[in-house]
Structure formats: C-alpha cells, structure tokens
N, C-alpha and C positions, 0 to 999 in steps of 0.2 A: 866366876860368879861375881856379881856387882850389884849393889843396891840401886844403881842407876840404870841397870839393864831392863829393857822391856821384853826381852826374849822369853817366849813361852813354849818353845819347841818340845821340851821334854814333857810338859803337862799335856800338850795337845796330842802327842803321839801315843801316850800311855793308854793301852787298851783296857786296863782294869781299874783306872781311877786311883792308882797308888801314889801319884804325884800331884801335888797342888802347890801353887805359889803363894807364899805368905810374905808380905813386905818385899816382893820381887825376888825372894830367895826360895828355893824348892824345899818342900817338906815331903818326906817319903814314908808311906805306911808299908813296912816290909811284909806284913801279913797279907796285904792285897797284891803285892808284887808277884808276877808270874815268871819273872826272869827272862823275858823275851829279848831284852837288850835294845829295844827300839829307842829308848831314851839315850843310850850310849851313842848310837849312830846319828841321832838328831842333834846332839849337842855340838855346836860348831867349834868349841874350844877344848873338847874332850875332858870336860870337868867331871863327867860321870863315868863310872866303870862298874863291872861285875867282878865278884871274887873268882868265879869259875869260868869266865870267858873273856878273852882279850882279842879284839879284832886284829890287832897287829900280829899276835902270835898265830892266829888263824891264817892270816895272809901268807906268812912265810911257809907254814906247813902245807897249805893248799897249793901254793905255787910249786913246791917241791914234789907234790904228789902227781899221779897220772890222772887224777880226777878232774872233771870240769863241771860237776853237778853240785849245786849248793842246795842242801835240804835240811830241814829241822830234824829229820830222822837219821842224818848221817854226821853232819859236821858243825852245825850252828844251832843255837837255841831257837832261833827264828830267822827267817830271811831278812826281816826288818832290822836285824842287828848290823847289817852292812849298808853304808851310805852309798849314794850315787857315785861319789868319788872312788870308793872301793870297787864298785861294779865296773866303772870305766877302766880302772887300772888292771883288774883281774881279767877282763875280757881281752885286753890287748896281750897280756902275758900268757894267757891260756889259749889264745887263738879261738875265742868264743866261750860263752858261758851259758849254762842252763840253770834256771831257777825252778826247783820242783815245788809247785804250789798245789800239788794234789792233796796235801794234808790240810790245807787252809779251810776247806769247806766243812771239815768235821771238827775243827778246832774251836774252842770256846772264845778265842780272841781273833779267829780267822777273818771275820767280816771286816773288822776295823783295820787290821794290819795289811790285809790284801789290797785295800785301796792305796795304802802307802807304798806297798811293794810295786804295784802297777805303775804308779807315778814315777818312782825311782827308775824302773826299767825303761819306761818311755823316754825319760830325760837322758838316761845313759845312752840309749840308741841314737837319740837326736844329736848328742855330742860326738859319738863315735862316727856317725855319718858326716858331721861337719869337719872332722879332722881327717876324713877320707880313709878311715880304718875299714878293712874288709870284714871285720868281726862284729858280732852283735850279741846282745844279751837276750836269750830266748826264754820263754815261759812255757813250761810243759807240766801237765798234770800227771806226773808219774805215779803218785800214790805210794802205797806200800810196795817195797821191793824186798825180795828174799823171804825169810820166815815171817809169818804173821806175828804181830805183837799185840798184847792186850793194851787197851786204851789206858794211857797214863795221865794222872792228874798232875797238871803243871805245878801245882802248889805242894805236891807231895815231896817232902824233904828227902825221902828215901831214893830220889833220883841221884843223890850224891854217891850211891854205892858204886858208881862207875869209877870213882876215884881210886887211885892205886894206894893200897896200904890201909890197914885198919886204923893206924894212928892218924892218918889224914881224915878218915871218916869220922873218928871220934872228935877230932879237933873242930871239924866243920859242924858236927852235930851240936857241940857245946856253943859254938858261935851262933848257930841258928836259933837255939833256945834263948840266948841272950838278946838277940836282935828282933825276933819275931814278936810283934805286939800289934794290937789293933789301933794304936795311936800313931799319929803323924809325927815323925821326928824332924824338927826344923833344923836346917843347916844355918850356921852362923859364919860371920867373917871375923877373923882375928889378925894379929900382927903377921902371922905366917903368910896369909894371903896378900898382905900389903907388900911384903918383900918379894913375893912371887910376881906381883904386878910389875915390879921394876926389872925383873928378869924376863925378857921377851922370849917366847918359846914357840917354835914352829910345831904344829901338830904332827903326830906320827903319820896320819893318813895323807898329809900333804907331802911329807918326805917320800912316802911310798908312791904317791901319785907322780911326783917329779921323776923318780927312778923309772917308773913304767913308761913315761913319756920319752925319756932318753933312749929307751930301747925300741921305740916305734919310729916308723918313717915319717918324715915331715910331709905335710900335705903340699900339694902343688900350689895351693892358694890358701892364704889365711882368711878364713871366713869370719864375718861379723855376725854373731848370733843373738837371739833374744835373751836378754839377761834374766828374764823370769824362768828360763829353763836351766839356769845354773844356780843351784841353791847353796854352793859352797865357796863362791868367790864373787868379786864384783869389780867394776871400774867406777871410780868416784869423780864427782864434779864439785868444784868449789866456787861459791859466789863471793868474790873478793870484797864486794861492797858490804857484805854481812859479817865477814870474819873479823873478830876482835883481837886475834892473836892471844887468846887466853891460855893456849897450850894444852888444853884438856884432851883434845882428840888423840894426839900422838902419845900422850902420857898414859892414857888408859888402854891403848891398843895392845892386845895380848900377844900379838905375833911380831910386832915391829913393822907392820905394813905401812903405817904412818910414822914418819920420822922428821926430825929437824936437825939443825947443826948446833954447835956449842954456843952460838950467839942467839939461838932461837929466831933466826932471820928468815925462815922459810918453813913450808910444810911440804914434804915429799911423800909420794905414795907408790908402793910396789904392789900391783894387782895380784901377782902370783902368791904373795904372802897373805893376802886378805882371806879370811875365813867367813866373811859375811855375817859376823856376830851382831852387827848393827850398834855396837856399844859406842862407837865414836859419834854416831848420829844421836844417840840417846843423851849424851852429855853436852852436845852442842846447843847452847842456850838460844842462839840466833838462827838455827837451822841453816847454817851456811853450807853444810855438806849435804850432798844428795847422791843417790846411786844412779848411774847411767842406765838408760833403758836397753842399751846394747853392750855387747862384750866382744872385743877383738881377740880371737883365739891365738893370735901371734904371741900374746903374753905367755902362753903355755910353752912355746918353743924358743922364743927369744925374749925372756923377761927383761923389762926395762923400768927403771924408776922414773916416775913422772913428777914434775914440779906442779903443785896445785896453786901455791901462792908464795910470793916473796915480800918480805917486810923491810922497811927502812929502820935500821937500828941506830939509836942515838942515846945520849946521856940525859937523864932527867934533870931539869933545871932546879929541882928541889933537893933530891937525895944524891944526885950525881951517879946513880946506878944506870946500867944499860937496860934498855927496854925496846920492844918492837913498837914502832910508831906506825899506826895504820893510816891515820888521816892527818898526819903532820903534828900530832900532839907533842907538846914540849915537856909535859909532866907525866910520869908513869901512872899506871892504874892504882897502885898502892897509895901514892901520894894524893891522887884524886879522891880516893875513898876517905883518907884521913881528913882532907879538907872538907868534904861533905859532912863527915861526922862532927867535925868541929863547928861548922855552921849550924848544924841541927842542935848541938849541945847549947850553943849560945843564942839560939832562936834567930839566926840571921837568914 
C-alpha cells in the first residue's frame, strides 16, 4: 500500500461494496464482505488476504490432487479468488483446467464476478495459445454435483463450522464478533510498512508462475502479444529527456523489478519481476516512464534485465557529493533547492 498509488483494483472488483478507497488507502467494511477473495486476486502486490483462504495453499493442494475442476462448491470461496496468473500456471500443471460457473447465476454476487471470471479465462487462454501450450481453461456450467445442498448465505458466519476443532471455531467466532461492524475500517501506513518497502519481495503467485513455466516446453517462437491482455506484468519504456534521476521509481518498486547500482548511475528493469502495480508511474513527477503496448513472451522463458537509462555521475561543485547529472548539471539537486530557497528568502 502507498499513499502515492492510484491503484483501485480491490475497490473495483468487490461485488458487495465492502471496500472503498480513502486517501488512496483501502477502508473495509467487514459486515459487507462476503469473503469471495476477489480483492486478494486483484491486488498486484498481495497486500490483501483472507483468514480462511490462501491462494498459495490452495495451489499446492490442488496440484497434488487428482482434481482439475475449480468450483465455489468444492475448493475455493469464489473462482474470482484466483488471478489470471494462477489460471495459466494451473492449466499447464494440471494439463487443462475447468471452471465451474454453474453456481454463478444463482449467486447474489454472481453477475459482477462472472464478468471478471470470463475476462480472466479469456486472457489466460490467449496467453496459453501464445506460448503454444496445448492446454486451455474451460468454462463449464456444472452446477450442483453430488448431494443437494440448501442455499447458504455467504455472510453467515456459521460457514466456519467446516473448520476442524471446536477450539478453532470458538476462536474464529470471537474474532468475527470483534471485527464485524457496519463501519469502514481504514488502513494506515506506519513504520513497519516503511521497512517493508526497503525489503523487495517477489509475490508468491510469481514464484509459482515461474515454477510452472520451468516445467512447460518452450514455444518454437517467442510471440509478441498485446500488453492489454496481460494484467500481471509489463514492459516499460523510458523517455530519457524527461527523467530527472530522482530515484523514486526504483525506491518504491515493491518487487525489485526496477533497480540501480550503488552510484545511482542507471535504472534497470526486469520485466519478469514486474507485477504491474503502476506505482513507479504514480510517483514519476515528469511521466518519464510508460508501459509498452506490447510484451515479448521471451521474458517468461529467458528473463533478462533491460537498461532503461544511464546517467553521468559527478561530484557537486558545492557540497562535493556524488550525484546523477542528467543534463550536465554541476550542482546537485539538493544544493539547487537550497540556493532557490535562499534567493526566495532574500527576495532575489
């Protein structure tokens, strides 16, 4: 999370209006939340999670099983809980995937999430075809299977009775009583988030995606695809005439996709680590960074770091400190600001 971020994915996908953005940070009304986990799949940095469902844990258990059907009546709170990245990975490992959308038409949130599910499925199949995978993500309206079940209210806390052990049920019950309120609880940023920003972290879904790709055959040709069909990574372009070497883009990058060296003499980019959170663009005051309209799938099989811009590093004539000189400046930005403030103070 960042106050500079313009990302609204969690708010846009929430089918019950339980999430709203206040000051660019999410506020959540737990009484309205239906536990679909759509926000978890939509968040590019995995900043959101559910207490009783982990996409990563589901991934491992699903791969280990003989099952290839994903259904809200079997193994997930909602199919929307899994991102396109997961669908591509699982389809390859399971040699095909089936999404059971038969329950969506009777579900109170079905109309909104079904549109999202269809888009994810289409994008996953587009990418699977592009990497020459023989497997696809299918959409089948299987509906109820096995014994008929009574309609369950998604907000009914007694759904937690499937948890093992009365102690766990009681603990979750007390937690639910504490957190359930008709008010929006606003998230805040503190020092722990600041320290976390310095620790670049690759998302679990990207690690699993990389593992799945290593087990698949390389395509005969690395296709260049429409970047709009890839919602979880990007390739970036840099306008060197606009870049001021402010260092903000690679300092706020949560995964380390954007980096520099110890002298801050360049900006490098690793497309495979990018999660398309757009934060680097949001903090770039001059709009020097942009997203390419195309994406070369070679990055998935032969990841390579790309140099976006290189700076000339020299010592400041005023403070003798090293700085990145973009247009041949002889004085660093800090000394320039101090000079401007002094002139303003003395009315010069």
